[in-house]
C-alpha positions in Angstrom: -18.8 -14.9 -24.1 -21.3 -12.0 -23.6 -22.4 -11.4 -20.1 -22.6 -7.6 -19.9 -25.9 -6.0 -20.8 -26.1 -3.1 -23.3 -26.8 -0.5 -20.7 -25.5 0.0 -17.1 -29.1 0.8 -16.1 -29.9 -2.9 -16.7 -27.7 -3.6 -13.7 -29.2 -0.9 -11.5 -26.5 1.8 -12.1 -27.5 5.4 -12.6 -25.1 6.1 -15.5 -26.7 6.0 -19.0 -24.0 4.2 -21.0 -20.8 2.3 -20.7 -17.4 3.9 -21.4 -15.4 2.7 -24.3 -14.0 -0.8 -23.5 -16.0 -1.4 -20.3 -18.3 -4.1 -21.7 -15.4 -6.0 -23.2 -13.5 -5.9 -20.0 -16.5 -7.1 -18.0 -17.1 -10.0 -20.4 -13.4 -11.0 -20.4 -13.3 -11.1 -16.6 -16.5 -13.1 -16.2 -15.5 -15.5 -18.9 -12.4 -16.3 -16.9 -14.3 -16.6 -13.6 -17.3 -18.6 -14.9 -16.2 -20.4 -18.1 -12.5 -21.1 -17.3 -12.8 -21.5 -13.6 -10.1 -19.1 -12.6 -10.0 -17.8 -9.0 -7.6 -14.9 -9.6 -8.1 -12.5 -12.5 -5.7 -9.5 -12.7 -6.9 -6.6 -14.9 -4.4 -4.1 -16.2 -6.6 -1.2 -17.2 -5.1 2.3 -17.7 -6.6 5.6 -16.3 -9.9 6.3 -18.1 -11.1 2.7 -18.3 -13.6 3.1 -15.4 -12.3 0.3 -13.2 -14.8 1.2 -10.4 -17.8 0.5 -12.5 -16.2 -2.6 -14.0 -15.7 -4.2 -10.6 -19.2 -3.3 -9.5 -20.7 -4.8 -12.7 -18.7 -8.0 -12.2 -20.1 -8.4 -8.7 -23.7 -7.8 -9.8 -23.4 -10.2 -12.8 -21.9 -12.9 -10.6 -24.9 -12.5 -8.3 -27.2 -12.7 -11.3 -25.7 -16.0 -12.2 -26.0 -17.2 -8.5 -22.3 -17.1 -8.0 -22.0 -14.6 -5.3 -24.1 -11.9 -3.6 -21.6 -9.5 -2.1 -18.0 -8.2 -2.5 -15.3 -6.7 -0.5 -13.2 -4.0 -2.1 -9.7 -3.2 -0.9 -8.0 0.1 -1.7 -5.0 1.9 -0.5 -6.2 5.5 -0.6 -9.2 7.4 1.0 -9.6 9.1 -2.4 -10.4 5.9 -4.2 -12.8 4.8 -1.3 -14.7 8.0 -1.9 -14.8 7.4 -5.6 -16.5 4.0 -5.0 -19.1 5.7 -2.7 -19.7 8.4 -5.3 -20.2 6.0 -8.1 -22.2 3.4 -6.2 -24.9 4.4 -3.8 -25.0 1.0 -2.1 -21.3 0.8 -1.3 -20.3 1.3 2.3 -16.9 2.2 3.7 -15.7 0.8 7.0 -12.8 2.5 8.7 -10.6 1.5 11.7 -11.2 2.2 15.4 -8.8 5.1 15.5 -11.2 7.1 13.3 -14.0 6.9 15.8 -14.5 8.2 19.4 -15.7 5.9 22.2 -19.3 6.9 23.1 -19.6 5.5 26.6 -20.5 8.1 29.2 -17.6 9.5 31.3 -19.0 7.9 34.5 -19.6 4.5 32.9 -18.2 1.6 34.9 -17.0 0.1 31.6 -14.6 3.1 31.2 -12.7 2.3 34.4 -9.1 2.0 33.6 -9.2 4.5 30.8 -7.7 8.1 30.8 -10.7 10.5 31.2 -8.4 13.5 30.5 -7.9 12.6 26.8 -10.4 11.9 24.1 -10.9 8.1 24.0 -11.0 6.6 20.6 -12.4 3.1 19.8 -8.8 2.0 19.3 -8.3 2.3 23.1 -11.8 1.7 24.2 -12.7 -1.0 26.8 -14.4 -3.1 24.1 -11.1 -3.9 22.5 -10.5 -6.3 25.4 -14.2 -7.3 25.5 -16.0 -5.6 28.5 -18.6 -3.3 27.0 -22.4 -3.2 26.9 -23.5 -5.5 24.1 -25.8 -2.9 22.6 -22.7 -0.7 22.1 -21.1 -3.4 20.0 -24.2 -4.2 18.0 -25.8 -2.4 15.0 -27.3 0.3 17.2 -24.1 0.9 19.2 -21.3 3.4 19.0 -20.2 5.2 15.8 -17.5 2.6 15.1 -19.9 -0.3 15.3 -22.8 1.5 13.6 -20.6 2.0 10.4 -19.2 -1.6 10.9 -22.6 -3.2 10.8 -23.9 -1.0 8.0 -20.8 -2.2 6.0 -21.3 -5.8 7.1 -24.8 -5.8 5.6 -23.9 -3.9 2.4 -23.5 -5.8 -0.9 -20.3 -3.9 -1.5 -18.0 -3.0 1.4 -14.8 -0.9 1.0 -11.8 -0.9 3.4 -8.1 -0.6 3.2 -5.6 -3.5 3.0 -4.3 -3.1 6.6 -7.8 -3.1 8.2 -8.9 -6.1 6.1 -5.9 -8.1 7.1 -7.0 -7.7 10.7 -10.8 -8.0 10.4 -10.7 -11.1 8.2 -8.9 -13.2 10.9 -11.9 -13.5 13.1 -14.1 -16.5 11.9 -17.2 -15.4 13.8 -18.8 -12.3 15.3 -21.6 -11.7 17.8 -24.8 -10.0 16.6 -26.6 -9.6 19.9 -27.0 -13.2 21.2 -26.4 -14.7 17.8 -23.1 -15.9 16.5 -22.6 -15.2 12.8 -19.9 -16.1 10.3 -17.5 -13.2 9.5 -19.6 -11.0 7.2 -16.6 -9.7 5.3 -15.5 -13.1 4.1 -17.4 -12.9 0.8 -17.8 -14.4 -2.6 -15.8 -11.7 -4.5 -12.7 -9.8 -3.4 -11.7 -6.8 -5.4 -8.1 -5.8 -4.8 -8.0 -2.4 -6.3 -4.6 -0.5 -6.7 -3.2 -4.1 -6.7 0.3 -2.8 -7.4 0.3 -1.7 -3.8 -1.2 -5.0 -2.4 2.0 -6.8 -1.9 3.7 -4.2 0.3 0.5 -3.4 2.1 0.0 -7.0 3.1 3.6 -7.4 4.1 3.4 -4.3 6.2 0.2 -5.6 7.8 2.0 -8.8 8.8 4.8 -7.0 10.5 5.5 -7.7 14.2 7.1 -5.2 16.5 8.5 -6.0 19.9 9.0 -2.7 21.9 12.1 -2.4 24.0 10.1 -0.9 26.9 7.6 -3.8 26.9 10.5 -6.3 26.9 12.2 -4.5 29.8 9.0 -4.4 31.9 8.5 -8.1 31.3 12.2 -8.7 32.3 12.9 -10.5 29.0 16.4 -10.5 27.7 16.8 -10.7 23.9 19.3 -12.9 22.0 22.9 -11.7 22.1 24.5 -10.1 19.0 26.8 -13.1 18.8 23.8 -15.2 17.5 23.9 -13.3 14.2 25.1 -15.2 11.2 27.2 -14.2 8.2 25.4 -13.8 4.9 26.8 -13.2 1.5 24.8 -10.7 -0.5 25.1 -8.7 -3.8 26.0 -9.6 -7.3 29.3 -10.7 -8.8 30.7 -7.1 -8.7 29.1 -6.0 -5.5 29.3 -9.1 -3.3 29.8 -8.6 0.4 29.5 -10.5 3.6 27.2 -9.1 6.3 25.9 -10.1 9.7 22.2 -10.8 9.8 19.8 -11.8 12.6 19.2 -15.6 12.7 15.4 -16.1 12.5 15.5 -19.7 13.9 17.3 -18.4 17.0 14.6 -15.8 17.5 11.8 -18.3 17.0 13.3 -20.6 19.7 13.8 -17.6 21.9 10.1 -16.5 21.5 8.9 -20.0 22.2 10.8 -20.1 25.5 9.2 -16.8 26.6 5.6 -17.7 26.1 4.8 -19.6 29.3 6.3 -17.2 31.8 4.8 -14.2 29.9 1.4 -15.9 30.0 1.7 -16.0 33.8 2.6 -12.3 33.9 -0.4 -11.4 31.8 -2.7 -13.5 34.1 -1.3 -11.7 37.1 -1.7 -8.3 35.5 -5.3 -9.1 34.5 -6.1 -10.0 38.2 -4.5 -6.7 39.4 -6.5 -4.7 36.9 -9.7 -6.5 37.7 -9.3 -5.9 41.4 -8.6 -2.2 40.9 -11.4 -1.8 38.5 -14.0 -3.5 40.7 -13.1 -1.3 43.6 -12.8 1.8 41.4 -9.4 2.3 43.0 -6.7 4.7 41.8 -4.1 3.1 39.6 -6.7 1.4 37.3 -5.5 3.4 34.3 -1.9 2.4 34.8 -2.9 -1.2 35.5 -4.9 -1.4 32.3 -2.0 0.1 30.3 0.4 -2.5 31.7 -2.0 -5.3 30.9 -2.5 -4.1 27.3 1.2 -3.8 26.6 1.9 -7.2 28.1 -0.9 -8.8 26.1 0.4 -7.2 22.9 3.9 -8.5 23.6 2.5 -12.0 24.2 0.5 -11.8 20.9 3.6 -10.8 19.0 5.8 -13.4 20.6 3.2 -16.1 19.9 3.1 -15.1 16.2 6.9 -15.1 16.0 7.0 -18.6 17.5 4.7 -19.9 14.8 6.8 -18.7 11.7 7.1 -21.7 9.5 9.7 -20.6 6.9 12.5 -18.7 8.7 14.4 -18.0 5.5 11.6 -15.9 4.2 11.5 -13.5 7.2 13.8 -10.8 8.3 14.5 -9.4 11.8 15.9 -6.0 12.6 17.0 -4.3 15.8 16.4 -0.6 16.2 18.7 0.9 18.8 18.7 4.1 20.7 21.7 6.4 20.7 23.0 4.8 23.8 22.7 1.3 22.2 19.6 0.2 24.0 16.8 -1.6 22.2 14.1 0.7 20.9 12.3 -2.1 19.0 12.6 -5.4 17.2 10.9 -5.6 13.9 9.9 -9.0 12.3 8.9 -8.8 8.7 8.2 -11.2 5.9 10.4 -10.8 2.9 7.6 -11.6 0.5 3.9 -11.5 0.5 3.5 -15.2 -0.4 4.4 -16.0 3.2 1.3 -14.3 4.6 -1.2 -13.0 1.9 -3.1 -16.3 1.4 -3.8 -16.9 5.1 -4.5 -13.2 5.9 -6.7 -12.4 2.9 -7.1 -14.5 -0.2 -8.2 -17.8 1.2 -11.4 -16.2 2.5 -12.8 -15.6 -1.0 -14.2 -17.7 -3.8 -12.9 -15.3 -6.5 -10.4 -12.4 -6.5 -10.3 -9.5 -9.0 -7.0 -7.6 -8.9 -7.0 -4.3 -10.7 -4.6 -1.5 -11.4 -3.5 0.9 -14.2 0.0 -0.2 -13.4 -0.1 -3.8 -11.9 3.6 -4.4 -12.6 5.0 -7.5 -14.1 2.0 -9.9 -13.9 4.0 -13.2 -13.4 6.2 -11.7 -10.8 3.3 -10.1 -8.9 1.5 -13.5 -9.0 4.5 -15.2 -7.4 5.0 -12.4 -4.9 1.4 -12.8 -3.7 1.5 -16.6 -3.7 -1.2 -17.1 -6.3 -1.3 -20.5 -7.9 -0.4 -20.4 -11.6 -3.2 -22.6 -12.8 -5.8 -20.4 -11.0 -4.5 -17.1 -12.3 -4.9 -15.1 -15.6 -3.9 -11.6 -16.6 -6.0 -9.4 -18.8 -4.5 -6.2 -20.3 -6.7 -3.5 -21.7 -5.6 -0.7 -24.0 -5.7 3.0 -23.1 -8.7 5.0 -24.3 -6.7 8.2 -24.3 -5.1 9.2 -27.6 -1.4 8.4 -27.6 -0.5 11.8 -29.2 -1.9 13.4 -26.0 0.4 11.5 -23.7 3.8 11.0 -25.3 6.6 9.5 -23.2 10.1 10.6 -24.4 13.4 9.0 -23.5 16.1 11.6 -23.7 19.2 10.1 -22.1 21.1 13.0 -20.7 23.3 11.2 -18.1 23.4 7.9 -16.3 22.7 8.9 -12.7 23.9 7.1 -9.6 25.5 7.8 -6.2 28.8 8.4 -8.1 27.4 11.0 -10.5 29.4 14.2 -10.7 28.2 17.8 -10.4 28.6 18.0 -14.1 26.1 15.2 -14.6 23.5 16.9 -12.5 24.3 20.2 -14.2 23.4 18.6 -17.6 20.2 17.2 -16.1 19.2 20.7 -14.8 20.0 22.3 -18.2 17.8 19.8 -20.0 14.9 20.4 -17.6 15.4 24.1 -18.2 15.3 23.6 -21.9 12.0 21.6 -21.5 10.4 24.2 -19.2 11.2 27.1 -21.5 9.9 25.6 -24.7 7.0 27.8 -26.0 4.4 25.1 -25.5 5.4 24.7 -21.8 6.1 28.2 -20.7 2.6 28.8 -19.4 2.0 25.3 -18.1 2.9 23.7 -14.7 5.7 21.2 -14.6 6.3 18.2 -12.3 9.9 16.9 -11.9 10.3 13.5 -10.3 13.7 13.5 -8.6 14.1 10.0 -7.1 15.0 11.3 -3.7 14.8 14.3 -1.5 18.5 14.9 -1.8 18.2 15.0 -5.6 15.2 17.4 -5.3 17.2 19.8 -3.2 20.1 19.7 -5.6 17.9 20.3 -8.6 16.1 23.2 -7.1 19.4 25.0 -6.6 20.7 24.2 -10.0 17.5 25.1 -11.9 17.5 28.8 -11.0 19.9 29.6 -13.8 18.0 27.7 -16.5 14.3 28.6 -16.0 14.3 32.0 -17.5 12.9 33.7 -14.4 10.6 31.0 -13.2 11.3 29.3 -9.9 11.3 25.7 -9.0 10.3 24.6 -5.5 10.2 21.5 -3.3 9.2 20.5 0.2 10.4 19.1 3.4 13.4 20.1 5.6 15.1 23.2 4.3 12.0 24.4 2.4 9.1 26.5 3.3 6.5 23.9 2.2 5.4 20.6 3.7 4.5 17.8 1.2 0.8 18.8 1.6 1.2 22.5 1.3 3.6 22.1 -1.7 0.9 20.1 -3.5 -1.7 22.7 -2.6 0.5 25.5 -3.9 1.2 23.6 -7.1 -2.5 22.8 -7.7 -4.0 26.2 -6.9 -1.4 28.7 -8.0 -2.3 30.8 -11.0 1.4 30.8 -11.9 3.0 28.0 -14.0 4.8 26.6 -11.0 7.5 23.8 -11.2 7.4 21.3 -8.4 10.5 19.1 -7.8 9.7 16.1 -5.7 10.3 12.4 -5.0 6.8 12.0 -3.4 4.3 11.9 -6.2 5.1 9.0 -8.6 1.7 7.4 -7.5 -1.6 8.5 -6.0 -1.7 11.9 -7.8 -4.9 12.7 -9.8 -4.8 16.3 -11.2 -6.5 16.4 -14.5 -5.6 19.5 -16.6 -3.1 20.7 -13.9 0.2 19.2 -15.0 1.4 20.5 -18.4 4.6 18.5 -18.6 6.7 16.3 -16.4 10.2 15.0 -16.1 11.6 11.8 -14.6 15.1 13.1 -13.8 16.4 9.9 -12.2 15.2 6.4 -12.5 13.9 5.6 -9.0 15.9 2.5 -8.0 15.0 1.5 -4.4 17.9 2.2 -2.0 20.0 -0.9 -1.3 21.0 0.8 1.9 17.7 -0.5 3.3 18.2 -3.9 4.6 15.0 -5.5 3.4 15.4 -4.1 -0.1 19.0 -5.5 -0.2 17.7 -8.9 1.1 14.9 -9.0 -1.4 17.3 -8.2 -4.3 19.7 -10.9 -3.2 16.9 -13.5 -2.9 17.0 -16.6 -5.1 14.0 -18.7 -5.8 14.9 -22.3 -6.7 18.3 -21.0 -8.0 16.6 -18.2 -10.1 17.6 -14.6 -9.4 14.0 -13.8 -8.5 14.9 -10.9 -6.2 17.0 -9.1 -8.8 14.3 -9.5 -11.4 11.7 -8.2 -9.0 13.9 -5.2 -8.1 14.2 -4.2 -11.7 10.5 -4.8 -12.3 9.5 -2.6 -9.4 11.8 0.2 -10.6 10.2 0.0 -14.1 6.7 0.1 -12.6 7.5 3.2 -10.6 8.5 4.9 -13.8 5.3 3.7 -15.5 3.3 5.0 -12.5 5.0 8.4 -12.7 4.2 8.6 -16.5 0.6 8.0 -15.6 0.4 11.1 -13.4 0.1 13.6 -16.2 -2.9 12.8 -18.5 -6.0 12.0 -16.4 -8.9 12.7 -18.8 -9.6 12.0 -22.5 -8.9 15.6 -23.6 -6.0 16.2 -21.1 -2.5 16.5 -22.7 1.1 16.5 -21.6 4.4 14.9 -22.3 6.7 12.9 -20.0 10.5 13.1 -20.4 12.8 10.4 -19.0 16.4 11.9 -18.7 18.3 9.2 -16.8 20.3 7.0 -19.2 19.9 4.0 -16.9 16.3 3.7 -18.2 17.6 1.9 -21.3 18.7 -1.2 -19.5 15.6 -1.2 -17.2 13.4 -1.0 -20.3 15.2 -4.0 -21.9 14.8 -6.2 -18.8 11.3 -5.4 -17.5 7.7 -5.9 -18.6 6.0 -2.7 -19.7 2.3 -2.3 -20.4 1.1 -1.8 -23.9 -0.4 1.6 -23.2 3.0 2.9 -22.1 4.9 1.4 -25.0 2.3 2.7 -27.4 3.2 6.3 -26.5 6.9 5.7 -26.0 9.6 7.1 -28.2 13.3 8.2 -28.2 13.5 12.0 -28.1 15.8 13.9 -30.4 16.5 17.6 -30.3 16.3 19.0 -33.8 
């Protein structure tokens, strides 16, 4: 059904015309929302489709049909937030407290208990606990609240996933003497960069119990003997390991709540007494109170976990075996994403150039199947400008030999010294820092006088300075890195790129291993998701090179493991359209 007008100006935008495919994308999304009653629409739209304008048009057309006045946009990067602001003059970005200074005067009574020697951000300001002049928390208040209220009243507000997960929990806010519903619980949620949504929401739900706070509260943690044996791995790599018992920790947390509440009450009285008399020690008392309250909040959340088999608990020890921290983390987003974010919206538009395997992402985020639909759009860039070549040189793993890596380096050298690549910059995705270090050393003999470089320990560049050098140098530099498979937007800069190793996530990480071993109703869901995430990382890397309609550059995949990943995983049409097996003539 046609919803989109012929010109963006008919919706109040400043651009003169739609890009190729934008009108069709907007109509498809609105048909699913309005005609088919879907709550969740996932749009897979490659670079160049203009997703920012698509999302904005959807919001304005929903408003036109009396189906919503305002939207909240979630992104993962500051760059994309700025892109929304540049495209849409009425879009407002709201950032967290740590980005703003407290503006109370140094001698204000409300600052008693804070450290006057250090700049005080809104993250540590008195208003976090409540006591602050009301006009400082209102629309005319401090810098944090000024931008907060501007964003609250904007038809389109932009924030990151972590901040949204916190701010959406509060059902009401105070506007002066008036109590209002949470202004960020809106009709439409736009989850941009949605391939990052799952991990961002899981991270936002993490709980951390700090060893110092536990010690100060005189709380003893469960003994190591409470851990349970768990069998993990596939038929050829099966092993038995000891894991923390989440039910044990839930019972433990529940038992600590009442005495800890008494401690918090006592600390609050101590601070109040010191603050009222402006006595020395108020700063330390406030710090003790904040830490105890934070510990109480975390233990309360731990005690309320409903599905223990879907959470993981890890101990982080110091060198002398003392507890540095306890981390409690959901295995999957479906345990937390609905309550934290999605339930607060009538409609949700998820967008990405590389959304991953749609059905797996739907399950990971806990989206009901009958309320969900996936729309895939073709690339508007010519496929001959963005070829993806599979050239299986060696199957790389932790058992790979020096000879395997030598062959990879030789192939990269051959690519770099081809006449069409000699004067163009090259990006080599290594899969890990160790692999990057190895390749930088090996490539010297194969680059015909050009030098490859990397970043981090053992190198002269940091991640940021390496990217700056690569971007601005007049020389055809070759950057070897594991850091830029996503989030890199450098049109006309990258002339060619290589995916040297398929970037399987390390199974040495406990949560990665637990996810891979996870079965859902007897189905090897975790193993399927592990392969799908690997494939999507390769797709994301392939998308780094051509960022404009007339940009050009090939991608070469050299790891022979890609063949089995390709067979088992979903790949978007725009990637397959440009994909081919490479043969040296």
